[in-house]
C-alpha positions as CSV (number, residue, x, y, z in Angstrom):
1,M,55.5,-63.7,-67.5
2,R,54.7,-65.9,-64.4
3,T,51.7,-64.5,-62.6
4,I,49.5,-65.3,-59.6
5,Y,46.3,-64.1,-58.1
6,L,46.1,-63.1,-54.4
7,G,42.9,-63.5,-52.5
8,L,42.7,-61.6,-49.2
9,A,39.7,-62.3,-47.1
10,I,39.6,-60.2,-43.9
11,H,37.2,-61.3,-41.1
12,N,36.2,-58.6,-38.6
13,H,34.3,-59.5,-35.4
14,Q,33.5,-58.5,-31.9
15,P,31.4,-60.7,-29.7
16,V,27.9,-60.0,-28.3
17,G,28.3,-58.6,-24.9
18,N,31.8,-57.2,-25.3
19,F,32.6,-53.8,-23.8
20,S,31.7,-50.8,-25.8
21,W,35.3,-49.5,-25.3
22,V,36.6,-52.6,-26.9
23,F,34.5,-52.0,-30.0
24,E,35.7,-48.4,-30.0
25,Q,39.4,-49.4,-29.7
26,A,39.1,-52.1,-32.4
27,Y,37.4,-49.6,-34.7
28,N,40.1,-47.0,-34.3
29,Q,43.1,-49.4,-34.4
30,A,42.0,-52.0,-36.9
31,Y,38.8,-51.5,-38.8
32,L,39.1,-47.8,-39.7
33,P,42.8,-47.9,-40.6
34,M,42.1,-50.9,-43.0
35,L,39.2,-49.0,-44.6
36,E,41.4,-45.9,-45.1
37,A,44.2,-48.0,-46.6
38,L,41.8,-49.5,-49.1
39,E,40.6,-46.0,-50.0
40,R,44.2,-44.9,-50.6
41,H,44.9,-48.0,-52.8
42,P,41.9,-48.3,-55.1
43,A,43.6,-50.9,-57.3
44,L,43.7,-53.5,-54.5
45,R,40.6,-55.7,-54.3
46,F,39.6,-57.6,-51.1
47,S,36.9,-59.9,-49.7
48,L,35.6,-58.5,-46.4
49,H,33.4,-60.0,-43.6
50,Y,31.9,-58.0,-40.7
51,S,29.9,-60.0,-38.1
52,G,26.5,-58.8,-37.1
53,P,27.4,-57.6,-33.7
54,L,30.1,-55.4,-35.2
55,L,27.8,-54.1,-38.0
56,D,25.2,-53.2,-35.4
57,W,27.8,-51.2,-33.3
58,I,29.1,-49.5,-36.4
59,R,25.6,-48.6,-37.6
60,D,24.8,-47.1,-34.2
61,N,28.1,-45.4,-33.5
62,R,30.0,-44.8,-36.8
63,P,27.4,-44.8,-39.6
64,D,29.7,-42.9,-41.9
65,F,31.9,-46.0,-42.0
66,L,29.1,-48.0,-43.7
67,A,28.7,-45.3,-46.4
68,R,32.4,-45.4,-47.1
69,L,32.3,-49.2,-47.2
70,A,29.4,-49.2,-49.5
71,A,31.3,-46.9,-51.9
72,L,34.1,-49.6,-52.1
73,V,31.5,-52.2,-52.8
74,Q,29.9,-50.2,-55.6
75,R,33.2,-49.6,-57.4
76,G,34.0,-53.3,-57.3
77,Q,37.0,-53.0,-55.0
78,V,35.4,-54.9,-52.1
79,E,33.3,-58.0,-52.1
80,M,31.3,-58.6,-48.9
81,M,31.0,-62.1,-47.3
82,T,27.9,-63.3,-45.5
83,G,27.8,-65.6,-42.5
84,G,25.7,-66.4,-39.5
85,Y,24.6,-62.9,-38.4
86,Y,25.7,-63.3,-34.8
87,E,28.7,-65.3,-35.7
88,P,27.6,-68.7,-34.4
89,I,29.5,-72.0,-34.7
90,L,27.2,-73.1,-37.5
91,A,27.6,-76.8,-36.8
92,S,26.6,-76.3,-33.2
93,I,23.1,-74.7,-33.7
94,P,19.9,-76.1,-35.1
95,E,19.5,-76.0,-38.9
96,A,16.6,-73.6,-38.8
97,D,18.8,-71.1,-36.9
98,Q,21.7,-71.7,-39.4
99,L,19.4,-70.9,-42.3
100,G,17.8,-67.9,-40.5
101,Q,21.0,-66.3,-39.4
102,I,22.6,-66.6,-42.8
103,A,19.5,-65.1,-44.5
104,M,19.5,-62.3,-42.0
105,M,23.2,-61.4,-42.8
106,T,22.7,-61.7,-46.5
107,D,19.6,-59.4,-46.4
108,V,21.4,-56.8,-44.2
109,L,24.3,-56.6,-46.6
110,A,22.0,-56.3,-49.6
111,R,19.8,-53.6,-48.0
112,G,22.6,-51.7,-46.2
113,L,25.5,-51.9,-48.6
114,N,23.8,-53.0,-51.9
115,A,26.1,-56.0,-51.8
116,R,25.4,-59.4,-53.2
117,A,27.2,-61.9,-51.0
118,S,28.0,-65.2,-52.7
119,G,30.6,-66.3,-50.2
120,L,30.4,-67.1,-46.5
121,W,32.8,-66.8,-43.6
122,V,32.7,-69.9,-41.4
123,A,33.1,-68.9,-37.8
124,E,36.4,-70.2,-36.4
125,R,36.6,-72.3,-39.6
126,V,34.7,-75.0,-37.6
127,W,33.8,-77.4,-40.4
128,E,31.6,-80.5,-40.4
129,P,30.8,-82.5,-43.5
130,H,27.0,-81.8,-43.5
131,L,27.4,-78.0,-43.9
132,P,27.6,-77.8,-47.8
133,R,23.9,-78.6,-48.0
134,V,22.8,-75.8,-45.6
135,L,25.2,-73.3,-47.2
136,A,24.0,-74.1,-50.7
137,Q,20.4,-73.9,-49.7
138,S,21.2,-70.4,-48.3
139,G,22.5,-69.3,-51.7
140,V,26.2,-69.5,-50.7
141,G,28.5,-70.5,-53.5
142,W,31.9,-70.6,-51.8
143,T,33.7,-70.4,-48.5
144,V,37.2,-70.3,-47.0
145,L,38.6,-72.9,-44.7
146,D,42.1,-73.5,-43.3
147,D,44.7,-75.5,-45.2
148,T,44.7,-77.8,-42.1
149,H,41.4,-79.2,-43.3
150,F,42.8,-80.1,-46.8
151,K,46.1,-81.5,-45.5
152,M,44.2,-84.0,-43.4
153,V,43.0,-85.7,-46.5
154,G,46.5,-85.8,-48.1
155,L,46.8,-82.5,-50.0
156,D,49.9,-80.5,-49.9
157,D,50.6,-76.7,-50.1
158,A,51.2,-77.1,-53.9
159,D,47.7,-78.6,-54.3
160,L,46.0,-75.6,-52.7
161,L,46.6,-72.8,-55.1
162,G,43.0,-72.8,-56.2
163,Y,39.6,-74.0,-54.9
164,Y,37.9,-77.4,-54.7
165,L,34.4,-78.5,-55.1
166,T,32.6,-80.4,-52.3
167,E,29.0,-81.4,-51.8
168,E,26.5,-83.0,-49.4
169,E,23.5,-84.8,-50.7
170,G,24.3,-83.3,-54.1
171,F,24.4,-79.7,-53.0
172,P,27.7,-78.2,-54.2
173,L,30.0,-75.7,-52.5
174,K,33.4,-74.2,-53.6
175,V,36.0,-74.2,-50.9
176,F,39.2,-72.2,-50.8
177,A,42.2,-73.0,-48.4
178,T,43.7,-70.1,-46.5
179,S,47.5,-70.5,-46.4
180,K,49.0,-71.0,-43.0
181,H,52.3,-69.6,-44.3
182,L,50.6,-66.4,-45.4
183,R,48.7,-66.1,-42.1
184,Y,51.9,-66.5,-40.2
185,V,54.1,-64.1,-42.2
186,I,51.5,-61.4,-42.6
187,P,52.2,-59.0,-40.8
188,W,54.9,-60.6,-38.8
189,R,57.7,-60.8,-41.4
190,G,59.2,-58.4,-43.9
191,V,57.2,-57.3,-46.9
192,D,60.0,-58.5,-49.2
193,E,59.7,-62.0,-47.8
194,V,55.9,-62.0,-48.4
195,I,56.3,-60.8,-52.0
196,G,59.2,-63.2,-52.6
197,W,57.1,-66.2,-51.5
198,L,54.2,-65.2,-53.7
199,R,56.6,-64.8,-56.7
200,E,57.8,-68.4,-56.1
201,Q,54.1,-69.6,-56.4
202,A,53.4,-67.8,-59.6
203,T,52.9,-69.9,-62.8
204,E,53.1,-69.4,-66.5
205,D,49.4,-69.9,-67.1
206,G,48.5,-67.4,-64.3
207,S,45.5,-69.3,-63.1
208,T,46.7,-70.0,-59.6
209,I,45.6,-68.1,-56.5
210,A,47.2,-67.8,-53.0
211,V,44.6,-67.2,-50.3
212,M,44.9,-65.6,-46.9
213,G,41.7,-65.5,-44.8
214,D,42.3,-64.2,-41.3
215,D,41.1,-61.9,-38.5
216,G,41.1,-58.2,-39.1
217,E,42.0,-57.6,-35.4
218,K,45.5,-58.9,-36.1
219,F,46.1,-55.7,-38.0
220,G,45.9,-53.3,-35.0
221,M,44.3,-55.0,-32.0
222,W,46.7,-57.8,-31.2
223,P,49.6,-56.8,-28.9
224,G,52.0,-54.5,-30.6
225,T,50.3,-54.6,-34.0
226,Y,48.8,-51.1,-34.2
227,E,52.3,-49.6,-33.9
228,H,53.7,-52.2,-36.2
229,C,51.0,-52.2,-38.9
230,W,49.9,-48.6,-39.0
231,Q,52.2,-46.2,-37.1
232,K,55.4,-47.8,-38.5
233,G,53.8,-48.4,-41.8
234,W,54.0,-52.2,-42.4
235,M,50.6,-52.3,-44.1
236,E,51.3,-49.3,-46.2
237,E,54.5,-50.9,-47.3
238,L,52.6,-54.1,-48.2
239,F,49.8,-52.3,-50.1
240,S,52.4,-50.3,-52.0
241,A,54.3,-53.4,-52.9
242,L,51.2,-55.1,-54.1
243,E,50.5,-52.1,-56.4
244,Q,54.0,-52.0,-57.7
245,N,54.0,-55.7,-58.6
246,S,50.4,-55.7,-60.0
247,D,51.7,-56.7,-63.4
248,W,52.2,-60.3,-62.1
249,L,50.5,-60.2,-58.7
250,I,46.8,-59.5,-59.0
251,T,44.5,-59.1,-56.0
252,I,41.1,-60.4,-56.6
253,P,37.9,-61.1,-54.6
254,L,37.4,-64.8,-54.0
255,G,33.9,-64.9,-55.5
256,E,35.2,-63.4,-58.8
257,Y,38.0,-65.9,-59.0
258,A,35.5,-68.7,-58.3
259,D,33.3,-67.5,-61.2
260,R,36.2,-67.2,-63.6
261,F,38.2,-70.3,-63.0
262,P,37.3,-74.0,-62.7
263,P,37.9,-76.1,-59.6
264,L,41.1,-78.0,-59.0
265,G,39.0,-81.1,-58.3
266,R,36.6,-82.6,-55.9
267,V,37.3,-82.9,-52.1
268,Y,35.5,-84.2,-49.0
269,L,36.8,-82.5,-45.9
270,P,36.7,-84.0,-42.3
271,T,35.5,-82.3,-39.1
272,A,38.2,-79.7,-38.4
273,S,39.1,-76.1,-37.5
274,Y,42.4,-74.3,-37.5
275,A,45.2,-76.2,-36.0
276,E,45.4,-74.2,-32.7
277,M,41.6,-74.7,-32.1
278,L,42.0,-78.4,-32.5
279,Q,44.8,-78.4,-29.9
280,W,42.8,-76.2,-27.5
281,A,39.8,-78.6,-27.7
282,L,41.9,-81.5,-26.2
283,P,42.1,-82.1,-22.4
284,A,44.8,-79.8,-20.8
285,A,47.5,-82.4,-20.4
286,K,47.0,-83.8,-24.0
287,S,46.9,-80.2,-25.4
288,A,50.3,-79.5,-23.8
289,Q,51.7,-82.7,-25.1
290,L,50.5,-81.9,-28.7
291,E,52.0,-78.4,-28.5
292,R,55.4,-79.8,-27.5
293,L,55.2,-82.5,-30.2
294,T,54.3,-79.9,-32.8
295,H,57.0,-77.6,-31.7
296,D,59.6,-80.4,-31.9
297,L,58.5,-81.6,-35.3
298,E,58.6,-78.0,-36.6
299,E,62.2,-77.5,-35.3
300,Q,63.1,-80.8,-37.0
301,G,61.6,-79.6,-40.3
302,R,59.2,-82.6,-40.4
303,A,56.4,-81.1,-42.3
304,D,55.8,-84.6,-43.8
305,I,54.8,-85.8,-40.4
306,L,53.0,-82.7,-39.2
307,Q,50.6,-83.0,-42.1
308,F,49.1,-86.0,-40.3
309,V,49.2,-84.7,-36.8
310,R,45.9,-83.4,-35.6
311,G,44.3,-82.4,-32.4
312,G,40.8,-82.9,-31.2
313,F,37.3,-81.9,-32.3
314,W,35.5,-78.6,-31.6
315,R,32.6,-80.3,-30.0
316,S,35.0,-81.6,-27.3
317,F,34.7,-78.2,-25.7
318,L,31.3,-79.4,-24.5
319,V,33.1,-82.1,-22.6
320,K,36.1,-80.1,-21.5
321,Y,34.0,-77.3,-19.9
322,E,30.8,-78.3,-18.2
323,E,29.9,-74.6,-18.2
324,I,30.0,-74.5,-22.0
325,N,27.9,-77.7,-22.3
326,R,25.2,-76.3,-20.0
327,M,25.1,-73.0,-21.9
328,H,24.8,-74.9,-25.1
329,K,22.0,-77.1,-23.8
330,K,20.3,-73.9,-22.5
331,M,20.5,-72.6,-26.1
332,L,18.9,-75.7,-27.5
333,R,16.1,-75.6,-24.9
334,V,15.4,-72.0,-25.7
335,H,15.4,-72.8,-29.4
336,R,12.7,-75.4,-28.9
337,K,10.5,-72.9,-27.0
338,V,11.1,-70.2,-29.7
339,W,10.1,-72.7,-32.4
340,L,6.9,-73.7,-30.5
341,A,6.1,-70.0,-30.0
342,D,6.2,-69.3,-33.8
343,G,9.5,-67.4,-33.6
344,A,8.9,-65.2,-30.5
345,G,12.3,-64.5,-29.0
346,R,14.2,-65.6,-32.1
347,Q,16.6,-62.6,-32.3
348,Q,17.5,-62.9,-28.7
349,L,18.1,-66.6,-29.2
350,W,20.4,-65.9,-32.1
351,M,22.3,-63.3,-30.1
352,G,22.8,-66.0,-27.5
353,Q,24.4,-68.3,-30.2
354,C,27.4,-66.1,-30.7
355,N,30.4,-68.4,-30.7
356,C,32.8,-66.6,-28.5
357,P,31.9,-68.1,-25.0
358,Y,31.4,-71.6,-26.4
359,W,35.2,-72.3,-26.5
360,H,38.5,-71.2,-25.1
361,G,42.1,-70.9,-26.3
362,V,44.4,-67.9,-26.8
363,F,41.2,-65.8,-26.8
364,G,39.3,-65.5,-23.6
365,G,36.1,-67.3,-24.6
366,I,34.2,-68.9,-21.7
367,Y,36.5,-67.2,-19.3
368,L,35.2,-63.7,-20.3
369,T,32.8,-63.1,-17.5
370,D,30.8,-60.3,-19.2
371,V,30.5,-62.2,-22.5
372,R,29.3,-65.3,-20.7
373,A,26.8,-63.3,-18.7
374,A,25.6,-61.5,-21.8
375,T,25.0,-64.8,-23.6
376,Y,22.8,-66.0,-20.8
377,Q,21.0,-62.6,-20.7
378,H,20.0,-63.0,-24.4
379,L,19.0,-66.6,-24.0
380,I,16.8,-65.9,-20.9
381,Q,15.2,-62.9,-22.7
382,G,14.5,-65.0,-25.7
383,E,13.0,-67.7,-23.4
384,A,10.8,-65.1,-21.7
385,E,9.5,-63.7,-25.0
386,A,8.7,-67.3,-26.1
387,E,7.0,-68.1,-22.8
388,A,4.9,-65.0,-23.0
389,R,3.5,-66.2,-26.3
390,L,3.0,-69.7,-25.1
391,H,1.7,-69.0,-21.6
392,P,0.2,-65.5,-21.5
393,E,-1.8,-66.4,-18.4
394,E,-1.1,-65.8,-14.7
395,P,2.3,-66.5,-12.9
396,R,3.2,-70.2,-12.9
397,L,5.8,-72.7,-11.8
398,S,6.5,-75.8,-13.9
399,W,9.0,-78.5,-13.2
400,E,10.6,-81.3,-15.0
401,V,13.0,-84.2,-14.4
402,T,15.1,-84.7,-17.4
403,D,18.7,-85.3,-18.5
404,Y,19.2,-81.6,-19.3
405,D,22.9,-81.7,-20.0
406,L,22.9,-85.1,-21.7
407,D,25.4,-86.8,-19.3
408,G,23.2,-89.8,-18.5
409,Q,22.0,-88.3,-15.1
410,A,18.8,-86.6,-14.4
411,E,18.5,-82.9,-13.5
412,L,15.5,-81.2,-11.8
413,L,14.4,-78.1,-13.7
414,V,11.9,-75.6,-12.2
415,E,10.8,-72.8,-14.5
416,G,8.5,-69.9,-13.7
417,F,7.2,-66.5,-14.5
418,A,9.9,-64.8,-12.3
419,G,12.8,-67.2,-12.7
420,N,14.3,-70.6,-13.3
421,Y,16.1,-72.9,-10.9
422,Y,18.1,-75.8,-12.3
423,L,19.3,-78.4,-9.8
424,A,21.7,-81.4,-10.1
425,P,20.6,-84.0,-7.6
426,E,23.2,-86.5,-8.8
427,R,26.0,-83.9,-8.2
428,G,25.6,-82.6,-4.7
429,G,22.1,-81.2,-5.3
430,G,23.7,-78.0,-6.5
431,L,21.9,-75.1,-8.1
432,F,23.8,-74.7,-11.4
433,E,21.5,-72.2,-13.1
434,W,19.5,-69.5,-11.3
435,D,17.8,-67.3,-13.8
436,L,16.0,-64.0,-13.1
437,R,13.5,-63.1,-15.7
438,Q,13.4,-59.4,-14.9
439,P,16.1,-58.3,-15.5
440,P,17.1,-61.3,-17.6
441,Y,20.2,-62.7,-15.8
442,N,21.7,-66.0,-14.7
443,L,23.1,-65.4,-11.2
444,A,24.9,-68.7,-11.2
445,A,26.9,-68.2,-14.5
446,S,30.2,-68.9,-12.7
447,L,33.3,-70.9,-13.8
448,S,35.4,-73.4,-12.0
449,R,39.1,-73.2,-11.7
450,R,40.7,-75.9,-13.8
451,P,44.1,-76.9,-15.3
452,E,44.9,-75.3,-18.7
453,A,47.8,-76.3,-21.0
454,Y,49.2,-72.8,-20.9
455,H,49.5,-72.9,-17.1
456,Q,52.3,-75.4,-17.2
457,A,53.9,-73.6,-20.3
458,L,53.8,-70.3,-18.4
459,L,55.5,-71.8,-15.4
460,E,58.2,-73.4,-17.5
461,Q,58.7,-70.2,-19.5
462,A,59.0,-68.2,-16.3
463,G,61.9,-70.5,-15.2
464,V,63.6,-70.1,-18.6
465,A,63.0,-66.3,-18.6
466,A,64.4,-66.0,-15.1
467,S,67.6,-67.8,-16.1
468,A,67.9,-65.9,-19.4
469,G,67.2,-62.5,-18.0
470,G,63.8,-62.2,-19.8
471,A,65.2,-60.8,-23.0
472,D,62.6,-59.2,-25.4
473,E,62.3,-61.2,-28.6
474,G,60.4,-58.5,-30.5
475,L,56.9,-58.6,-32.1
476,R,55.4,-62.0,-32.0
477,S,52.1,-63.5,-33.0
478,I,49.7,-64.3,-30.1
479,H,50.1,-68.0,-31.1
480,D,53.8,-68.0,-30.6
481,A,54.1,-67.7,-26.8
482,V,52.3,-67.5,-23.5
483,R,53.0,-64.6,-21.2
484,M,51.6,-62.7,-18.3
485,R,49.6,-59.6,-19.2
486,S,51.5,-56.4,-18.4
487,G,51.3,-55.6,-14.7
488,E,50.1,-59.1,-13.6
489,A,52.2,-61.1,-11.2
490,L,52.7,-64.8,-11.9
491,E,50.9,-67.0,-9.3
492,R,50.7,-70.7,-9.1
493,P,47.1,-71.6,-10.1
494,V,44.5,-73.2,-7.8
495,Y,42.1,-75.8,-9.1
496,D,38.7,-77.0,-8.1
497,D,37.6,-80.6,-7.9
498,Y,33.9,-79.7,-8.1
499,Q,31.6,-77.4,-10.0
500,R,31.5,-73.8,-8.6
501,V,27.7,-73.5,-8.5
502,C,25.2,-72.6,-5.8
503,L,23.8,-74.6,-2.9
504,V,27.0,-76.7,-2.4
505,D,27.3,-78.4,1.0
506,H,30.7,-78.6,2.8
507,F,31.9,-80.1,6.0
508,L,35.2,-78.7,7.2
509,P,37.4,-79.0,10.2
510,L,36.7,-76.4,12.9
511,R,40.1,-74.8,12.4
512,T,39.5,-74.0,8.7
513,S,39.7,-70.3,7.8
514,A,38.3,-68.4,4.9
515,Q,41.8,-68.0,3.5
516,D,42.3,-71.8,3.6
517,F,39.1,-72.2,1.6
518,A,40.1,-69.6,-1.0
519,T,43.4,-71.2,-1.7
520,G,42.1,-74.8,-1.6
521,C,44.2,-75.6,1.4
522,Y,41.5,-77.3,3.4
523,D,40.2,-80.8,4.1
524,E,36.8,-81.7,2.8
525,T,35.7,-84.1,5.6
526,G,32.2,-84.8,4.2
527,D,31.2,-86.6,1.1
528,F,28.3,-84.3,0.0
529,V,29.9,-81.9,-2.5
530,N,29.8,-84.2,-5.6
531,S,27.5,-87.0,-4.4
532,K,24.0,-88.0,-5.1
533,Y,21.0,-86.5,-3.3
534,R,17.5,-87.9,-3.2
535,Y,14.6,-85.6,-4.0
536,A,11.1,-86.0,-2.7
537,G,8.7,-87.6,-5.1
538,E,8.7,-87.6,-8.9
539,P,7.6,-84.1,-9.8
540,S,6.1,-83.4,-13.2
541,G,3.5,-80.8,-13.9
542,E,3.0,-77.2,-13.0
543,I,1.5,-74.8,-10.4
544,M,-0.6,-72.0,-11.7
545,G,-0.9,-69.1,-9.4
546,A,-1.0,-69.1,-5.6
547,A,-4.4,-70.7,-5.1
548,A,-3.7,-73.8,-7.1
549,A,-0.7,-74.6,-4.9
550,G,-2.4,-74.8,-1.7
551,E,-2.1,-72.6,1.4
552,S,1.6,-72.0,0.9
553,G,1.1,-70.8,-2.6
554,G,4.3,-72.3,-3.8
555,L,6.5,-75.3,-4.5
556,R,8.6,-77.1,-2.0
557,I,11.5,-79.3,-3.3
558,E,13.3,-81.4,-0.7
559,L,16.8,-82.8,-1.4
560,S,18.5,-85.1,1.1
561,R,21.6,-87.3,1.5
562,D,22.7,-89.8,4.1
563,G,26.4,-89.5,3.9
564,G,29.5,-89.5,6.1
565,V,31.7,-86.9,7.8
566,V,35.2,-87.8,9.0
567,F,35.7,-86.7,12.6
568,G,38.7,-87.8,14.5
569,E,39.4,-91.4,13.6
570,A,35.9,-92.3,12.5
571,A,33.5,-91.5,9.7
572,L,30.2,-90.6,11.2
573,P,26.9,-91.1,9.4
574,V,25.2,-87.7,8.8
575,R,22.1,-86.7,7.0
576,V,21.8,-83.4,5.2
577,R,18.3,-82.2,4.1
578,K,17.8,-79.0,2.2
579,A,14.3,-77.9,1.3
580,L,13.8,-75.2,-1.3
581,A,10.6,-73.0,-1.2
582,L,9.6,-71.2,-4.4
583,R,6.5,-69.2,-5.1
584,P,4.9,-68.4,-8.5
585,G,5.5,-64.8,-9.6
586,S,8.3,-64.3,-7.0
587,P,12.1,-64.5,-7.8
588,D,12.9,-65.1,-4.1
589,L,14.4,-68.3,-2.9
590,E,14.3,-69.9,0.6
591,V,16.4,-72.8,1.7
592,E,15.9,-74.6,5.0
593,Y,18.7,-76.9,6.1
594,T,18.5,-79.7,8.6
595,I,21.7,-81.6,9.6
596,T,21.3,-84.7,11.6
597,N,24.0,-86.8,13.4
598,L,23.0,-90.4,12.7
599,G,26.0,-91.8,14.5
600,G,26.8,-92.8,18.0
601,Q,29.3,-90.2,19.0
602,L,29.8,-86.4,19.0
603,L,30.1,-84.6,15.7
604,E,32.1,-81.3,15.6
605,A,32.7,-79.6,12.3
606,L,32.0,-76.5,10.3
607,F,29.1,-76.7,7.9
608,A,29.2,-74.3,5.0
609,S,26.6,-73.6,2.3
610,E,28.5,-72.3,-0.7
611,W,26.9,-69.9,-3.3
612,N,28.9,-68.7,-6.3
613,L,27.2,-65.6,-7.7
614,N,28.3,-63.7,-10.8
615,L,27.3,-60.1,-10.5
616,L,30.1,-58.7,-12.8
617,G,32.2,-57.4,-9.9
618,G,35.6,-57.8,-11.6
619,G,38.1,-55.0,-11.9
620,H,36.8,-53.4,-8.7
621,N,33.6,-52.5,-10.6
622,P,32.2,-49.4,-8.7
623,A,28.7,-50.5,-9.6
624,A,29.1,-53.9,-7.9
625,Y,29.0,-53.9,-4.1
626,F,28.7,-55.9,-0.9
627,Q,27.5,-54.6,2.5
628,A,27.0,-56.1,5.9
629,P,24.8,-54.5,8.6
630,G,26.5,-51.5,10.1
631,G,29.4,-51.8,7.7
632,A,30.6,-49.7,4.8
633,E,29.9,-50.6,1.2
634,E,32.7,-52.7,-0.3
635,R,33.7,-53.6,-3.8
636,L,32.3,-57.0,-4.7
637,D,35.6,-58.6,-5.8
638,T,37.3,-58.1,-2.4
639,S,37.3,-60.5,0.5
640,S,35.6,-60.2,3.9
641,E,34.6,-62.3,6.9
642,V,31.4,-61.2,8.8
643,E,30.8,-62.7,12.2
644,S,27.4,-63.5,13.4
645,A,25.6,-62.0,10.5
646,K,21.8,-62.1,10.2
647,E,21.8,-60.3,6.8
648,V,24.1,-59.2,4.0
649,V,23.5,-57.5,0.7
650,L,25.2,-57.7,-2.6
651,G,24.3,-56.2,-6.0
652,N,25.2,-54.4,-9.1
653,R,23.6,-51.0,-9.9
654,G,24.5,-51.4,-13.6
655,L,22.5,-54.6,-13.8
656,G,19.7,-53.2,-11.6
657,I,20.0,-56.3,-9.3
658,E,20.3,-56.5,-5.5
659,L,20.3,-59.7,-3.5
660,R,19.6,-59.7,0.2
661,L,20.5,-62.8,2.1
662,A,18.9,-63.3,5.5
663,V,20.3,-66.0,7.7
664,E,18.5,-67.6,10.7
665,P,20.1,-68.1,13.1
666,A,23.0,-65.8,12.6
667,A,26.1,-67.3,10.9
668,E,29.6,-66.3,9.8
669,I,29.7,-65.1,6.2
670,W,32.8,-65.6,4.2
671,R,33.1,-63.7,1.0
672,L,35.8,-64.5,-1.5
673,P,36.4,-63.6,-5.2
674,L,36.6,-66.6,-7.4
675,E,39.4,-65.9,-9.9
676,T,40.9,-67.9,-12.7
677,L,44.4,-67.6,-14.2
678,S,43.3,-67.5,-17.8
679,N,44.5,-66.6,-21.3
680,S,43.6,-63.9,-23.8
681,E,45.2,-62.0,-26.7
682,G,47.0,-59.7,-24.2
683,G,48.4,-62.5,-22.1
684,I,47.5,-64.5,-19.0
685,E,45.8,-62.6,-16.2
686,K,43.6,-63.2,-13.2
687,V,40.0,-62.9,-14.2
688,Y,37.1,-62.5,-11.7
689,Q,34.5,-65.2,-12.4
690,A,32.1,-64.8,-9.4
691,T,31.8,-63.9,-5.8
692,C,31.9,-67.0,-3.5
693,L,29.6,-66.5,-0.5
694,L,29.6,-69.1,2.3
695,A,27.3,-69.2,5.2
696,V,29.4,-71.0,7.8
697,L,28.0,-72.6,11.0
698,P,29.8,-74.7,13.6
699,C,28.0,-78.0,14.3
700,H,28.3,-79.6,17.7
701,L,25.8,-82.5,17.5
702,G,25.5,-85.4,19.9
703,P,24.2,-88.8,18.7
704,G,20.8,-88.4,17.1
705,E,20.8,-84.6,17.4
706,S,19.8,-82.2,14.6
707,A,20.4,-78.6,13.8
708,S,18.4,-76.4,11.5
709,F,19.0,-73.0,9.8
710,R,17.4,-71.1,7.1
711,L,18.7,-69.0,4.2
712,R,16.4,-66.6,2.4
713,W,17.4,-64.8,-0.8
714,V,15.2,-61.8,-1.6
715,L,15.7,-60.0,-4.9
716,G,15.4,-56.2,-5.0
717,R,16.2,-53.6,-7.7
718,S,19.5,-51.8,-7.1
719,Q,19.4,-48.1,-7.8
């Protein structure tokens, strides 16, 4: 009889910082139903992986689940897979953290489930050729990657019904290929089709294996799948069919197969991930082109060409999104401090390495405001714990000029007991990271609005849907189409041509309104937003306490630029000077602006200092608020214009943060929600990224005249 083995490896994960209700929903709709199905079908044998954040939530909220899972492990029905505990992209973090996170997961599985994990789940299947050495040194014998990786080196589907041996520096690793065909038919096509395909792959010697390694969330959490998989019984039908055909179709944990059968050969795999990830990593226009090309070749049945069509490289996300690159470099900076501090802050660092906000595709990734904020919270907390070990003395301020984000341009970093202030003199003198140490939080963790491949696809589909009447095509994989989330109206996206950070300097025509600014329908008449600022001196060193800093007891940083402002038919020379005042032990920040007309004629324009602050105000969060003197409290993600304001307040009671902005002299304050049109499993929706606050002052300056004003940010604890 022709027989075949079937290896099913199910990966279950929720990111650090995700909402508790999402964990709860995923548990009820995906993780628990799968466990119950395995209990009902004891003859079926799987490989399972649960990430550390998910295991932590289950331990704290559903501990009985772990006892039931342990029972499946003990009877040999389930094999557990290890991984980086907090699900990092292994290739993106330092080797010491790779080894440490894998060891942590392996130890937790051994102690909590009495499970010996010989296989590892590679997060997002992001593979780089140096990984076999690290995995082998961690005691890992095998892993699962996409068939995409194997096809890039010339292998075909028929070559992948087994595993291969690879190595780095002589350290061996067994690698299985998960079948794209199985990933795309389970659970989207009929069970008979799945069984029929497996029967076609069966062989007389019975040594072959078909592998499907995929996300557990597709069985209940992806749109429409809970009803399809569990309520309508697709998974029960599949499991019953596997049992009924067990005389020739044998489910087996991958580690057991790897122990019993020899490799098909040796292989060396290139840098890769799954095909969609490689597409998403490309610039938006190229990503859209690749998607169209792939679609056309699939329709033409040109698998022979598709095998050699590949997208980009995962690390290109560090280029595509400046926000990801800066977060990654923050992680590396914290790693160095944790290493110097003999491991103080290590767990917080590892939590800040969770992969989810370090990329973007169908899943929200960097666009998920809360996940992005949580990543920074853990990195800042880890940094604080390391600093407390390294510098247990009195409050301090240290500063450094360095190429922080590795773009060839210097940044100015100020770090202290109460907070961090990272400035980009080469790019408008903007404040791109503003960390509080207590509570640990990056106020400037915002996100710019930029083109995405799915924007154009959505607009094109909207036109097609309108002409076709928007017919429902039934259950579809999240990879098959782009669509608006239910209840969301399609809006043409607005894009930014600069980084939405803090301390951004604008000159605008006098007629410009807050609505013009919000929609990008304004003229930027100055050349200050993205241009180079000078800074006073070459600071390097530190200030310890108030006395060591002189009478002011703090640090003063002066940034200035001699630029131009278009007024009428002429471009007038204008100098902008902004001086930041910081004090050791205080999180408060004071900025004094001086604007000087260096030209020979009158300058009339609006000057606006822009601050993009992420206080998690999305979804009309009742804990996040804004208030002007004498006004009612408003939700933070709404808009307002306050005339002649001397002070405004914004905060989030859940975070315990309140910011009070004092303006002298009084200025008009524009408040606008910064929202992106971004993709997730449920479709495309508007997502709140930050509150954009602008202090706006009209400038009427004759030749040689100057105007000054002061912004003072005072941190308080919101109750």
